[in-house]
C-alpha positions as YAML, in Angstrom:
chain: A
units: angstrom
residues:
- id: 1
  name: MET
  ca: [0.00, 0.00, 0.00]
- id: 2
  name: GLU
  ca: [1.29, 3.49, -0.81]
- id: 3
  name: LYS
  ca: [2.78, 5.28, 2.21]
- id: 4
  name: ILE
  ca: [1.03, 8.51, 3.10]
- id: 5
  name: GLN
  ca: [3.42, 11.43, 3.60]
- id: 6
  name: MET
  ca: [2.66, 14.46, 5.75]
- id: 7
  name: PRO
  ca: [3.30, 17.77, 3.98]
- id: 8
  name: LYS
  ca: [6.56, 19.62, 4.63]
- id: 9
  name: GLY
  ca: [6.73, 23.03, 6.28]
- id: 10
  name: LEU
  ca: [3.92, 22.34, 8.73]
- id: 11
  name: THR
  ca: [2.09, 25.17, 10.44]
- id: 12
  name: TYR
  ca: [1.15, 24.17, 13.96]
- id: 13
  name: HIS
  ca: [-1.98, 25.34, 15.75]
- id: 14
  name: SER
  ca: [-2.48, 25.99, 19.44]
- id: 15
  name: ASP
  ca: [-5.34, 23.48, 19.76]
- id: 16
  name: GLU
  ca: [-4.77, 19.84, 20.69]
- id: 17
  name: CYS
  ca: [-6.64, 16.68, 19.74]
- id: 18
  name: LEU
  ca: [-7.59, 14.56, 22.76]
- id: 19
  name: LYS
  ca: [-9.00, 11.52, 20.89]
- id: 20
  name: HIS
  ca: [-5.80, 9.48, 20.98]
- id: 21
  name: THR
  ca: [-4.83, 7.27, 23.90]
- id: 22
  name: TYR
  ca: [-2.33, 4.64, 24.95]
- id: 23
  name: ILE
  ca: [-2.29, 1.97, 27.65]
- id: 24
  name: LYS
  ca: [0.06, 2.31, 30.61]
- id: 25
  name: GLY
  ca: [-0.11, 0.19, 33.72]
- id: 26
  name: GLY
  ca: [-3.42, -1.21, 32.58]
- id: 27
  name: GLN
  ca: [-4.94, 2.27, 32.31]
- id: 28
  name: GLU
  ca: [-5.93, 4.19, 29.20]
- id: 29
  name: ILE
  ca: [-4.03, 7.48, 29.07]
- id: 30
  name: VAL
  ca: [-4.95, 10.38, 26.78]
- id: 31
  name: LYS
  ca: [-2.05, 11.53, 24.60]
- id: 32
  name: PRO
  ca: [-2.72, 15.06, 23.33]
- id: 33
  name: VAL
  ca: [-1.69, 15.65, 19.73]
- id: 34
  name: GLN
  ca: [-0.92, 19.16, 18.55]
- id: 35
  name: LYS
  ca: [-3.10, 20.15, 15.62]
- id: 36
  name: ILE
  ca: [-1.75, 21.55, 12.36]
- id: 37
  name: VAL
  ca: [-3.03, 23.64, 9.49]
- id: 38
  name: VAL
  ca: [-3.51, 21.72, 6.19]
- id: 39
  name: ASP
  ca: [-4.92, 23.57, 3.17]
- id: 40
  name: GLY
  ca: [-6.25, 26.26, 5.46]
- id: 41
  name: LYS
  ca: [-7.98, 23.82, 7.79]
- id: 42
  name: VAL
  ca: [-7.02, 22.97, 11.38]
- id: 43
  name: VAL
  ca: [-6.66, 19.19, 11.67]
- id: 44
  name: CYS
  ca: [-5.13, 16.62, 13.93]
- id: 45
  name: PRO
  ca: [-2.19, 15.06, 12.03]
- id: 46
  name: ARG
  ca: [-2.98, 11.56, 13.34]
- id: 47
  name: CYS
  ca: [-6.68, 11.86, 12.48]
- id: 48
  name: HIS
  ca: [-5.67, 13.26, 9.10]
- id: 49
  name: VAL
  ca: [-3.38, 10.31, 8.32]
- id: 50
  name: GLU
  ca: [-5.94, 7.78, 9.60]
- id: 51
  name: ALA
  ca: [-8.63, 9.30, 7.37]
- id: 52
  name: GLN
  ca: [-6.33, 9.20, 4.34]
- id: 53
  name: THR
  ca: [-5.33, 5.62, 5.13]
- id: 54
  name: LYS
  ca: [-8.99, 4.57, 5.40]
- id: 55
  name: GLU
  ca: [-9.77, 6.27, 2.09]
- id: 56
  name: LEU
  ca: [-6.84, 4.56, 0.40]
- id: 57
  name: GLN
  ca: [-7.85, 1.17, 1.83]
- id: 58
  name: GLN
  ca: [-11.39, 1.68, 0.56]
- id: 59
  name: PHE
  ca: [-10.05, 2.56, -2.89]
- id: 60
  name: GLU
  ca: [-7.81, -0.53, -2.95]
- id: 61
  name: SER
  ca: [-10.68, -2.74, -1.79]
- id: 62
  name: GLU
  ca: [-13.01, -1.42, -4.48]
- id: 63
  name: ARG
  ca: [-10.32, -1.82, -7.12]
- id: 64
  name: ALA
  ca: [-9.68, -5.42, -6.05]
- id: 65
  name: GLU
  ca: [-13.43, -6.12, -6.26]
- id: 66
  name: ARG
  ca: [-13.61, -4.63, -9.76]
- id: 67
  name: ILE
  ca: [-10.64, -6.74, -10.87]
- id: 68
  name: GLU
  ca: [-12.16, -9.91, -9.40]
- id: 69
  name: LYS
  ca: [-15.53, -9.31, -11.07]
- id: 70
  name: LEU
  ca: [-13.78, -8.63, -14.38]
- id: 71
  name: ARG
  ca: [-11.69, -11.79, -13.99]
- id: 72
  name: ARG
  ca: [-14.80, -13.89, -13.39]
- id: 73
  name: TYR
  ca: [-16.63, -12.19, -16.26]
- id: 74
  name: ASN
  ca: [-13.76, -12.90, -18.66]
- id: 75
  name: VAL
  ca: [-13.53, -16.64, -17.91]
- id: 76
  name: LEU
  ca: [-15.98, -17.24, -20.77]
- id: 77
  name: TYR
  ca: [-13.88, -15.29, -23.27]
- id: 78
  name: ARG
  ca: [-10.42, -16.17, -22.00]
- id: 79
  name: GLU
  ca: [-10.75, -19.88, -21.20]
- id: 80
  name: SER
  ca: [-13.40, -21.28, -23.56]
- id: 81
  name: LEU
  ca: [-12.24, -23.85, -26.12]
- id: 82
  name: VAL
  ca: [-14.15, -23.48, -29.38]
- id: 83
  name: PRO
  ca: [-13.52, -25.14, -32.76]
- id: 84
  name: ASP
  ca: [-15.06, -22.29, -34.73]
- id: 85
  name: LYS
  ca: [-14.60, -18.66, -33.66]
- id: 86
  name: THR
  ca: [-17.91, -17.64, -35.28]
- id: 87
  name: ILE
  ca: [-19.65, -19.21, -32.27]
- id: 88
  name: LEU
  ca: [-18.32, -16.29, -30.20]
- id: 89
  name: THR
  ca: [-20.91, -14.00, -31.80]
- id: 90
  name: ALA
  ca: [-23.84, -16.28, -30.97]
- id: 91
  name: THR
  ca: [-26.79, -14.68, -29.20]
- id: 92
  name: PHE
  ca: [-30.47, -15.49, -28.83]
- id: 93
  name: GLU
  ca: [-31.22, -12.53, -31.09]
- id: 94
  name: ASN
  ca: [-29.23, -13.86, -34.06]
- id: 95
  name: TYR
  ca: [-30.45, -17.46, -33.81]
- id: 96
  name: ALA
  ca: [-32.59, -17.94, -36.94]
- id: 97
  name: THR
  ca: [-36.06, -19.37, -36.29]
- id: 98
  name: ALA
  ca: [-37.55, -20.18, -39.68]
- id: 99
  name: GLU
  ca: [-38.93, -23.58, -38.68]
- id: 100
  name: ARG
  ca: [-41.44, -24.51, -35.98]
- id: 101
  name: GLU
  ca: [-38.96, -26.67, -34.09]
- id: 102
  name: GLU
  ca: [-36.42, -23.83, -34.03]
- id: 103
  name: ILE
  ca: [-39.00, -21.44, -32.57]
- id: 104
  name: GLU
  ca: [-40.05, -23.92, -29.90]
- id: 105
  name: ASN
  ca: [-36.49, -24.86, -28.92]
- id: 106
  name: LYS
  ca: [-35.37, -21.25, -28.71]
- id: 107
  name: GLN
  ca: [-38.33, -20.49, -26.46]
- id: 108
  name: LEU
  ca: [-37.48, -23.50, -24.32]
- id: 109
  name: MET
  ca: [-33.91, -22.27, -23.90]
- id: 110
  name: LEU
  ca: [-35.18, -18.82, -22.90]
- id: 111
  name: GLU
  ca: [-37.36, -20.45, -20.26]
- id: 112
  name: PHE
  ca: [-34.34, -22.36, -18.95]
- id: 113
  name: ARG
  ca: [-32.40, -19.09, -18.88]
- id: 114
  name: ASP
  ca: [-35.06, -17.47, -16.71]
- id: 115
  name: ARG
  ca: [-34.99, -20.39, -14.29]
- id: 116
  name: LEU
  ca: [-31.19, -20.26, -14.09]
- id: 117
  name: ARG
  ca: [-31.31, -16.52, -13.41]
- id: 118
  name: LYS
  ca: [-33.52, -17.28, -10.42]
- id: 119
  name: GLY
  ca: [-30.87, -19.59, -9.02]
- id: 120
  name: GLU
  ca: [-32.10, -23.03, -10.14]
- id: 121
  name: GLN
  ca: [-29.51, -25.70, -10.84]
- id: 122
  name: LEU
  ca: [-30.26, -27.28, -14.23]
- id: 123
  name: ASN
  ca: [-28.67, -29.82, -16.50]
- id: 124
  name: ILE
  ca: [-29.74, -29.17, -20.09]
- id: 125
  name: ILE
  ca: [-29.21, -31.67, -22.89]
- id: 126
  name: LEU
  ca: [-29.42, -30.55, -26.53]
- id: 127
  name: GLN
  ca: [-29.60, -33.57, -28.82]
- id: 128
  name: GLY
  ca: [-30.29, -34.16, -32.50]
- id: 129
  name: ASN
  ca: [-29.36, -33.16, -36.03]
- id: 130
  name: PRO
  ca: [-25.89, -31.74, -36.71]
- id: 131
  name: GLY
  ca: [-25.88, -28.07, -37.68]
- id: 132
  name: ALA
  ca: [-29.25, -27.34, -36.09]
- id: 133
  name: GLY
  ca: [-27.81, -24.65, -33.82]
- id: 134
  name: LYS
  ca: [-27.30, -26.55, -30.57]
- id: 135
  name: SER
  ca: [-23.89, -24.96, -29.94]
- id: 136
  name: HIS
  ca: [-25.25, -21.55, -30.95]
- id: 137
  name: LEU
  ca: [-28.04, -21.73, -28.39]
- id: 138
  name: CYS
  ca: [-25.69, -22.92, -25.66]
- id: 139
  name: TYR
  ca: [-23.19, -20.13, -26.23]
- id: 140
  name: ALA
  ca: [-26.06, -17.63, -26.43]
- id: 141
  name: LEU
  ca: [-27.24, -18.89, -23.04]
- id: 142
  name: LEU
  ca: [-23.77, -18.43, -21.55]
- id: 143
  name: GLN
  ca: [-23.44, -14.92, -22.99]
- id: 144
  name: ASP
  ca: [-26.80, -13.99, -21.49]
- id: 145
  name: LEU
  ca: [-26.00, -15.41, -18.06]
- id: 146
  name: ASN
  ca: [-22.52, -13.90, -18.06]
- id: 147
  name: ASN
  ca: [-23.88, -10.41, -18.69]
- id: 148
  name: TYR
  ca: [-26.88, -10.73, -16.42]
- id: 149
  name: ASP
  ca: [-24.97, -10.62, -13.14]
- id: 150
  name: ARG
  ca: [-21.86, -8.68, -14.14]
- id: 151
  name: ASP
  ca: [-22.80, -5.76, -11.87]
- id: 152
  name: VAL
  ca: [-23.43, -7.72, -8.68]
- id: 153
  name: GLU
  ca: [-22.13, -5.99, -5.56]
- id: 154
  name: ASN
  ca: [-20.19, -8.96, -4.16]
- id: 155
  name: PRO
  ca: [-17.58, -10.34, -6.63]
- id: 156
  name: ALA
  ca: [-18.08, -13.85, -5.20]
- id: 157
  name: ASP
  ca: [-21.69, -13.72, -6.44]
- id: 158
  name: LYS
  ca: [-20.59, -13.25, -10.07]
- id: 159
  name: LYS
  ca: [-21.21, -16.56, -11.83]
- id: 160
  name: THR
  ca: [-18.51, -17.94, -14.10]
- id: 161
  name: CYS
  ca: [-19.33, -19.39, -17.53]
- id: 162
  name: LEU
  ca: [-17.31, -21.67, -19.81]
- id: 163
  name: PHE
  ca: [-17.82, -23.24, -23.26]
- id: 164
  name: ILE
  ca: [-15.76, -26.35, -23.95]
- id: 165
  name: ASN
  ca: [-15.76, -28.29, -27.20]
- id: 166
  name: LEU
  ca: [-14.80, -31.79, -26.12]
- id: 167
  name: GLU
  ca: [-12.75, -32.62, -29.20]
- id: 168
  name: VAL
  ca: [-10.64, -29.49, -28.71]
- id: 169
  name: LEU
  ca: [-10.35, -30.31, -24.99]
- id: 170
  name: MET
  ca: [-8.94, -33.79, -25.63]
- id: 171
  name: ARG
  ca: [-6.49, -32.49, -28.22]
- id: 172
  name: LYS
  ca: [-5.25, -29.82, -25.81]
- id: 173
  name: ILE
  ca: [-4.65, -32.38, -23.10]
- id: 174
  name: LYS
  ca: [-2.97, -34.79, -25.51]
- id: 175
  name: ASN
  ca: [-0.66, -32.02, -26.78]
- id: 176
  name: SER
  ca: [0.35, -31.16, -23.21]
- id: 177
  name: PHE
  ca: [1.88, -34.65, -22.87]
- id: 178
  name: LYS
  ca: [4.72, -33.61, -25.19]
- id: 179
  name: ASN
  ca: [4.76, -29.89, -24.35]
- id: 180
  name: SER
  ca: [5.79, -29.30, -20.76]
- id: 181
  name: GLY
  ca: [5.13, -25.58, -21.11]
- id: 182
  name: SER
  ca: [1.45, -25.98, -21.95]
- id: 183
  name: LYS
  ca: [-1.03, -24.87, -19.32]
- id: 184
  name: TYR
  ca: [-3.62, -27.25, -20.74]
- id: 185
  name: THR
  ca: [-2.74, -30.19, -18.56]
- id: 186
  name: GLU
  ca: [-5.30, -32.75, -17.47]
- id: 187
  name: ASP
  ca: [-5.27, -31.44, -13.89]
- id: 188
  name: TYR
  ca: [-5.63, -27.80, -14.95]
- id: 189
  name: LEU
  ca: [-8.54, -28.43, -17.30]
- id: 190
  name: VAL
  ca: [-10.42, -30.82, -15.03]
- id: 191
  name: GLU
  ca: [-10.20, -28.28, -12.20]
- id: 192
  name: LEU
  ca: [-11.29, -25.46, -14.53]
- id: 193
  name: LEU
  ca: [-14.29, -27.37, -15.87]
- id: 194
  name: THR
  ca: [-15.27, -28.59, -12.42]
- id: 195
  name: ASN
  ca: [-15.25, -25.21, -10.71]
- id: 196
  name: VAL
  ca: [-17.10, -22.90, -13.11]
- id: 197
  name: ASP
  ca: [-20.75, -22.22, -12.32]
- id: 198
  name: TYR
  ca: [-22.14, -22.79, -15.83]
- id: 199
  name: LEU
  ca: [-20.43, -25.19, -18.22]
- id: 200
  name: VAL
  ca: [-21.21, -26.21, -21.79]
- id: 201
  name: LEU
  ca: [-19.81, -29.57, -22.89]
- id: 202
  name: ASP
  ca: [-20.10, -29.25, -26.63]
- id: 203
  name: ASP
  ca: [-20.33, -32.12, -29.12]
- id: 204
  name: LEU
  ca: [-20.19, -35.09, -26.78]
- id: 205
  name: GLY
  ca: [-19.01, -38.07, -28.80]
- id: 206
  name: ALA
  ca: [-16.80, -36.14, -31.24]
- id: 207
  name: GLU
  ca: [-13.90, -36.22, -28.78]
- id: 208
  name: THR
  ca: [-13.50, -39.99, -29.24]
- id: 209
  name: GLY
  ca: [-11.87, -39.22, -32.59]
- id: 210
  name: ALA
  ca: [-9.44, -36.71, -31.10]
- id: 211
  name: ILE
  ca: [-7.04, -39.40, -29.86]
- id: 212
  name: ASP
  ca: [-6.23, -43.00, -30.73]
- id: 213
  name: THR
  ca: [-9.13, -45.40, -30.42]
- id: 214
  name: ASP
  ca: [-7.36, -48.17, -28.53]
- id: 215
  name: LYS
  ca: [-8.48, -49.26, -25.06]
- id: 216
  name: ALA
  ca: [-6.08, -46.94, -23.23]
- id: 217
  name: ALA
  ca: [-7.30, -43.92, -25.18]
- id: 218
  name: SER
  ca: [-10.90, -44.88, -24.45]
- id: 219
  name: ASP
  ca: [-10.10, -45.12, -20.76]
- id: 220
  name: PHE
  ca: [-8.44, -41.72, -20.93]
- id: 221
  name: VAL
  ca: [-11.53, -40.07, -22.41]
- id: 222
  name: GLN
  ca: [-13.74, -41.80, -19.87]
- id: 223
  name: ARG
  ca: [-11.51, -40.61, -17.02]
- id: 224
  name: ILE
  ca: [-11.79, -36.96, -18.07]
- id: 225
  name: ILE
  ca: [-15.56, -37.09, -18.60]
- id: 226
  name: TYR
  ca: [-16.10, -38.90, -15.32]
- id: 227
  name: ALA
  ca: [-13.89, -36.53, -13.31]
- id: 228
  name: VAL
  ca: [-15.72, -33.47, -14.64]
- id: 229
  name: THR
  ca: [-19.23, -34.85, -14.20]
- id: 230
  name: ASN
  ca: [-18.39, -36.20, -10.76]
- id: 231
  name: GLY
  ca: [-17.19, -32.78, -9.61]
- id: 232
  name: ARG
  ca: [-20.19, -30.92, -11.04]
- id: 233
  name: GLN
  ca: [-23.09, -32.70, -9.36]
- id: 234
  name: ASP
  ca: [-24.20, -29.47, -7.66]
- id: 235
  name: LYS
  ca: [-23.61, -27.21, -10.68]
- id: 236
  name: SER
  ca: [-25.41, -26.54, -13.98]
- id: 237
  name: THR
  ca: [-24.05, -28.30, -17.05]
- id: 238
  name: PHE
  ca: [-25.32, -27.97, -20.63]
- id: 239
  name: THR
  ca: [-24.40, -30.74, -23.06]
- id: 240
  name: THR
  ca: [-24.77, -31.03, -26.82]
- id: 241
  name: PHE
  ca: [-24.46, -34.22, -28.85]
- id: 242
  name: ASN
  ca: [-25.52, -35.78, -32.14]
- id: 243
  name: LEU
  ca: [-25.40, -39.42, -31.06]
- id: 244
  name: ALA
  ca: [-28.51, -41.47, -30.41]
- id: 245
  name: GLY
  ca: [-29.17, -42.52, -26.83]
- id: 246
  name: ASP
  ca: [-28.19, -46.13, -27.39]
- id: 247
  name: LYS
  ca: [-24.89, -45.07, -28.92]
- id: 248
  name: LEU
  ca: [-24.13, -42.87, -25.91]
- id: 249
  name: LYS
  ca: [-24.74, -45.79, -23.57]
- id: 250
  name: ASP
  ca: [-22.33, -47.90, -25.60]
- id: 251
  name: THR
  ca: [-19.66, -45.19, -25.52]
- id: 252
  name: TYR
  ca: [-19.63, -43.72, -22.00]
- id: 253
  name: ASP
  ca: [-19.56, -44.81, -18.40]
- id: 254
  name: ALA
  ca: [-23.08, -45.18, -17.01]
- id: 255
  name: LYS
  ca: [-22.33, -43.06, -13.93]
- id: 256
  name: ALA
  ca: [-21.01, -40.16, -16.00]
- id: 257
  name: LEU
  ca: [-24.03, -40.30, -18.29]
- id: 258
  name: SER
  ca: [-26.38, -40.47, -15.34]
- id: 259
  name: ARG
  ca: [-24.95, -37.23, -13.94]
- id: 260
  name: LEU
  ca: [-25.11, -35.46, -17.29]
- id: 261
  name: MET
  ca: [-28.71, -36.54, -17.79]
- id: 262
  name: LYS
  ca: [-29.79, -35.68, -14.25]
- id: 263
  name: GLY
  ca: [-32.97, -33.61, -14.38]
- id: 264
  name: ARG
  ca: [-33.82, -34.59, -17.97]
- id: 265
  name: ASN
  ca: [-34.16, -31.08, -19.40]
- id: 266
  name: PHE
  ca: [-34.00, -32.05, -23.07]
- id: 267
  name: VAL
  ca: [-34.00, -29.83, -26.15]
- id: 268
  name: VAL
  ca: [-34.37, -32.16, -29.13]
- id: 269
  name: PHE
  ca: [-33.76, -31.36, -32.82]
- id: 270
  name: ASN
  ca: [-35.40, -33.90, -35.09]
- id: 271
  name: GLU
  ca: [-36.62, -31.67, -37.94]
- id: 272
  name: THR
  ca: [-34.31, -28.62, -38.02]
- id: 273
  name: SER
  ca: [-32.11, -28.57, -41.13]
- id: 274
  name: ASP
  ca: [-28.32, -28.25, -41.12]
- id: 275
  name: LYS
  ca: [-27.74, -24.48, -41.35]
- id: 276
  name: ARG
  ca: [-24.10, -24.92, -42.31]
- id: 277
  name: PHE
  ca: [-25.09, -25.94, -45.84]
- id: 278
  name: GLU
  ca: [-27.91, -23.48, -46.50]
- id: 279
  name: ASP
  ca: [-25.78, -20.90, -48.29]
- id: 280
  name: LEU
  ca: [-23.72, -23.29, -50.41]
- id: 281
  name: PRO
  ca: [-24.13, -22.80, -54.22]
- id: 282
  name: PHE
  ca: [-24.89, -26.49, -54.88]
...
């Protein structure tokens, strides 16, 4: 903390401040302090320094709170792992709703958003056709939640949000095996994913192609998924996948799946077309 300096060339005043004491022989003794003139005002130098110190401490405290809120707000933008940067512009407003199913699913996600804002803990599962906008809606939900509470008074009340594409996650961890300088170690990422308040696990199933498909690799994927889901049983997790239910059961540990599916808040895309091919010239 910056040291407060008393001004040079002090002008002393005849009055004394009698607010300051010390203990001697178990008794509280008043220690008079000669007052001084600062900027034309008669003040006690000790009271003056104490007031400045309190003001500086308040400033530092408020600055620390602003930094902490900003840090928590930026988790979404600093730590998310996305395969396609265009997802970073996703909002509810720019999610196209030309088909009935799109309209209904967007409305369902808005209803989930309202419940989450009220403090409910929800697991949301978006399942169905590739390219239907599942990732878009999930990132839009995170953006909304991240902005909703950015001005809370207590920094600890600011919820953290994170979007993780599972294929990118597994590749990051695999690359850290041969790059000792990478921060994306298994321990770092599992802790990060476990501790955020709102987490999107994007494209469940795609990550099985990110590393070798032998038994050890399969066990590795299972270990990561299990560790994250096990640590998030009291937090909200939103998962997207294209696989059918039977295929998921064949691919993942039953306990991990059970935790992801807890609550059964499904958003299903059976009819929505793949938007990624709509603008192609063929």
